[in-house]
N, C-alpha and C positions, 0 to 999 in steps of 0.2 A: 506495499501501499504507501503510493505518495505520502513523502509529509507536508501538510498544508505549510503554505510559505507564503509570509505579508508583504510585496513590495513596495517603499518608502520610495516619496522622491522628497528632494530640499527641501527641512521645514513639516514635514507630516510626521504624525508619532504612529505610536502602537504599543497598548499595554502586552503584557511579557505574563502575564495570568500567572494562574496559581503555581509557584513555582519556586523552591529553596535554594536552586544553583542557576544560574545563568552561564552561558561560555558565547564567548562573545571574540567570533573571530575575524583578524582581517588578514588577509589575503592580497596577494596582488599574482601578476603574473610576466610581466619583466617592470624592470627600473635601470636608470643610470647609474644610481647609487643603491648600497645599501637603507631600507626604509629602518629608523628608530622608533620602535612605535609606544607608548605609553597610553598611563590613567593616571589621571589628577580625579584626586580622592576631595571634592571640594565643601563646606558649611554653605550655608546663606548667603553668607558674603562673595559666594563665587573666591575662594581662598582657601586653597590646602590647609589644616592648620595647624603642620605641621610638615619640614619635608620627608617626613616619614612615609606619607601618603603620595607623594609621589613615584609612578609605577613603573619601574623600569628594566629596559634589559639588566643592569645593575644592581637593583634592588628590586627582586623580584617578590614580593610580600608586603602587605598592606600590614603594621600592628594587630596583633591577632591573624592573622590571614584571614580577613576575608574577602581578601582581594590577590589574586596569583596572575602570573604573569609568566608563562612557558613559548618558547620558538617551537614554533613543531613543523618547521626547516627552513628553506632559504627564502623560502618570499608566502611566509607564514608567522603565526602569531596569536596568542587565545588569551583570554583573560578569564580565570573564572572567579564568578563574583559570589558569594551565599551572603543572600541576599535577604534573607531572616535576618541574618546579624548585623548589618551596616546600623549603626547609632543615628535615631534620624537628629538627635539633638548636635549631634557632631557633621557628620555628611550628607549631606542635599543632591548634591550627585554625580555621575562619576562619569568623566569627561577622557573620550575616548583618541588620541589623535597620537599622531607621528609630523618625523622631521629629517628631508632625507640627510644622510649622513655624508657630503662631497656634492660636488657638482650637477645639475641639471634641479628640474621642479615638478611640481605633481602634473605639468602639462608631457612629461616627457615618460610619462609611469602610464601602464598597459594593464586594464583588466583591475581594479580596481575595485575593492569590494568590502564590504561588512557583512557577516552571516552570526546573527542570532539567535542561539538553541536558547526555548523557550518551553514552560511544560509544555502550550498545543501546538506548537510549528517550528517555522522560522522565520527571523528577519530579515527580508534584504536589502541590505542598500547598496548602490551600486554607483561611485565616482565617477562621469559622465562626462562633467565639465569641465574644461580643461581651465587649469590655474595656474598661474605664473609663480604663485608661494613657494618656499621650499616649508611651508610647514602645513599643516589641514587639523585642523578639530572635526573628525569625522562622524561624530556620534555622541550624544549623553545619555543615559541615566540617571531618572531625575523622579523625585516623588509627585504624585499628585493624589486628591482626597479619591481619587477610586483605583486608586494604588499604582505602587514602580510602574513607569512606563518609557519606552524607547524612543528618544528624538531625532533624523536623521539631520545635520548642522551643516556639513561641505564647505565650514567659512576658513579658508585660509590668512598665514600669518606671514606678513612680510619681514625680511627678514631671519626667518626660521626659528630656533631655535628658543633665544633668548624673551624676544618678544613673547611667544609664545607661553615659555612659564610662567612669566613676569607677569602676566594676564590672570595666572589661575597663582602668586600668590609664594612662587619660588623664586631663590634669587640666583643667579647665575655669575658667576664673578667674570669682570671685563680680563679678557688675554691680558696678562705682564710678560713682558721679553727681561730676561735675564740682563744681568749692564756685561756678563764677561761668559758664556756659554760659550763651551769647549765647541768645535766644526761640526762633530759629528753630533752634535744631542740637537734633540728636536722639542724646539721649542713649546715652553706647555700651553693646553689647554683648558677654556675654561670651565670650573668646578659649581657645581650645585651647594651653594654652601652648608656646611653639615649644622646641624642643633644638638646643643650639648651628649654628650655619652654618646651619638651616633656618625658610624664611618661615615663621610661622604661621599653620594652615589656621582660619580668620575665618569660624566658620558663625555666622548671626546667631541668636538665642533674646531672648524674652521671661523676665522672673520667671518662675518656678515658684508656685503655691498650695503652702500645706505639705495635706498629707495627713492627714487624722486615721486612727491606728491599728484596723486590718482585726479580728476575732477571729482569723486564722491569724496574722496578726503576735504580738497578745497571746501565743499558745500557742511562736510558734516565740521570745518569750523564756524562756520556761519550760524548754521542752528544750535553749537554750543554756545553762540555767543546770546540769541535770542533765549534759549534758556535760562543762563545767568539773569537774563535781564526779568524774566520773570518766576527767578529764586526757584527757579525747578532742575538746575543742574545734574542733581543727582537721582530725580526719579527716574525709572523702568517703567516699560507699558510694551503691550505688544501694540504692533503697531500693522495698519493693513491700509490699500489706498482702493478704492474702486471710480472705476471710468465708463461712462455713458459715453456706449459703440451706438446709440441711435444714428439713423441717416443723416441728421443733419447735425453729427458731427466728423463726415469724412472729410472735409478738405483740415480740420483741425490735426487728425492723423497724418493723413498725405504731406502736408508741413512740419511735419514730428513735433508741432505741437504736443501733444500727448506722452511723446517718449521724453522730452524736457521734462516737464510735470513728474514722469513715473521719477525721475533721477534726480531731481530736487525734495521727492519725498522719501524716498529711497533714501536720500544723506539721512532725513529724519528717524528716517528707522533703523538705521547703520549707530545712527549715535545713540539711539537713546531706547529701546526696542528692548528685550529683556535676555534674546540672544540673536540679534542682528538678524535676523530674517524678518521680510515684509513678505506678508500675505498678498495677495493679487486679486481685484473678483474687476472683468468683462459685463456689462449689463444694454440691453437692449429690449426689444420684445420678452426674450430671454434671458437668459444670464449661465457665464458661465464663470468656473470658481476654477482662476488657475495658476498655476505652478510656483510655487516661491520662490522667493527668490534672495539671494546675498548681493554686499555691495562688489561682488568680483563678480558679478554675471548678469552686467548689468546692461552693454552694451545689442543693442538692436531686440530687444527684450521685447518693446510692443510692436516688430515685425516680426520677431520670431513667434511670438504665443498667439498676436490676433495679425495673421493678415490675409488677403486674398478672399473674391469672393463666397467661397464654398462657405469659411468660418462666419463670415457677414448672415449670408443667406439662414444660417444656422440659426442664429442669433434674433435674428429679426431686425426689424428695421425706428419700431416704434419705444418709446418710452413708460418701462411698470419699474419702477425703484421699488416699491413694495418685494418682486420677487428677487432681487438679491439682499434685498434688507431680513427677511427672513434667513437668507441662508446664514448667510453673515451670521446674525444672532445664533444661530442654531449650533455654529462649527463654536460657538466662545460659551454658549450656556450650554449645551450637550453634549460636541463632542469634547471636548476640551475647557473645562470649566474651571476659574481658578478666581477667588472673590481677595487673593495678595496682589494682582498684576491688576490694571487697568487695562481697558482697549481702548486705543485712539481710533477711529476710522475717518480717515478722511479721501471724500464723496466729490467726482466732480462730474457738474454736469451742465450743458449747456441752456436747458431750460425742455420747454414743452411738458410740463408737470403738471396732469391731470388728478391724478389718483391719489386727493390731501385728505379723504377721508381714510382707507387705508395707510397711509403713510404718518397721517395723527396716529391712529390705531397702534401703530408699531412702536412707536415711541413711546405712548403713554404708559402699554402697559410696561414695557421694557425700560421704563425708564427708574427702576430696582433694581439693577444688573449695570456691572461696573462697567460698560459701554460709553463713550464718547463719541458723537456723531459733528463731524467737523465738516461741513457741507460749502464747496467753492462752486458758483456761477460763472460758467464765460463765456461771457459779451451780453448784451443787454435782450433778456427773453423773459418766456413765462413759467418762473419761479413756483410761481404758485403757496402752497403752506408753507414752501421753503421760509418765504420773506418774513411767515408772521410767527416764527419759530418761539421767540422773546415771549407769545399774548398767548401759547397754546396750556392753557390749563388740563388739571388733573395729573402734574406726573409731581414726586415726590420731590425729585432734582431737573435744573433745567440742562439736559441731559444731549443739548446739543449747540448748534451756533452756525449760521450761515453769514457769506457776502460776497461779494459776484464783483467779478474783473470784468470789464471792456477788453483790454489785450493782457492774456498771462504772458504773454513772451515780453512784452515791454517792461513789466515788474520786476523790482529787483529782488534778488534771494534774501535784500535783508527786506524789504519789507513781507514779501511775501510768510516768510517765516516766523517776523510778530504777529501778521495780523493770523497767522494758524492756530497759534499756542497762545491766542489774546483770553480767551475764554477756560482752557481747559483745566489753568492752574486753581481757578476759583471753584470748579466742578470737584478737581479734585478733593479740594478740604471738605466741600458739603458730602459727599460721597464717605467720606472716611466719617464724619461727623454724626453721620443719620446711620453708621456699619454698615453699610452697602459696599465696602471697601474694606477690610479689613489691614 
């Protein structure tokens, strides 16, 4: 009998079921250098409690042996996790990652995949999108109200081991050149800082080249400035974007406005999302839940995801906001509920909104959920109920905001981010005060 298999795409998650032991295999067919695979056991703050919780080839077991590392061959590693022994007060997530120990990037690796053996079958995640980084976070095991889950991450780190480790609280010392080393002596490589009474792990690494800031990096800086202005620089949220794909939006797709808007919101996600992954929807008469995306997969995303007459004909040419709103609510309240992390939705539309009663009903009914809706109008059009959101009665909290832009392409990044984040901070305070967000 075939083993049941769940296939994950980037950003998707799956429960591991009732199992006391989880085995996570990292495999690859070929690579330009060896892959050093590791597991960071982190707390709620995203950091390891100590270097003892950085599990890799030179430190193959966590304190108590709850997570163990084993090399299964030249192109494979397996982690064995005794899930029922992980202390929730200490460990919130197990983050599985790898670094190329030599030249090349993950774009040069063939057949890289993660296979998790659960109590009810397998969970498969394949790295299909080429990434130019030398380190990559594959997957994470995290706690959820419904039990432990695995989430596909696929997020690269520029610079290799050092930024990857430091992002999870493990300090990597900079390379120090000896003042008078013999010619035959190999210069020392970076070392993981030891904890008291603990032999230091010693993964060998070459110095990392500097990497110029890319488009999304520059946008992230501007997002950070706006977050500082609003006094929410340290807030984390699940971020999603929704694009109107009705017939009247065609010219904005053709001229690249939608791709540009996508990149600007992707920077918001990369800066403040709890896992750096942006969820994406397109809608017209029908809706499409598109693949989630990280900041390293932005190029031509709109063209690759929503392109061609066949895709447009599947969604239709009208406006049906309720159908996509219902799917968004389903994802964040049923499929992946979380009352500790707010959800921030940016919803782009060029108008033609006629489902006033249904939209109003959805906003009122689900105002008790930690979901904030930021509607953005593109141009001068009929926005229906969106223009009266401040007067919408019957909600436990004001969970939505709206503003319209004559020409999105002419609005500066700074102005856009300031307007996008205008009412979100006040909503955060209110939902926390009312216990909607824990």
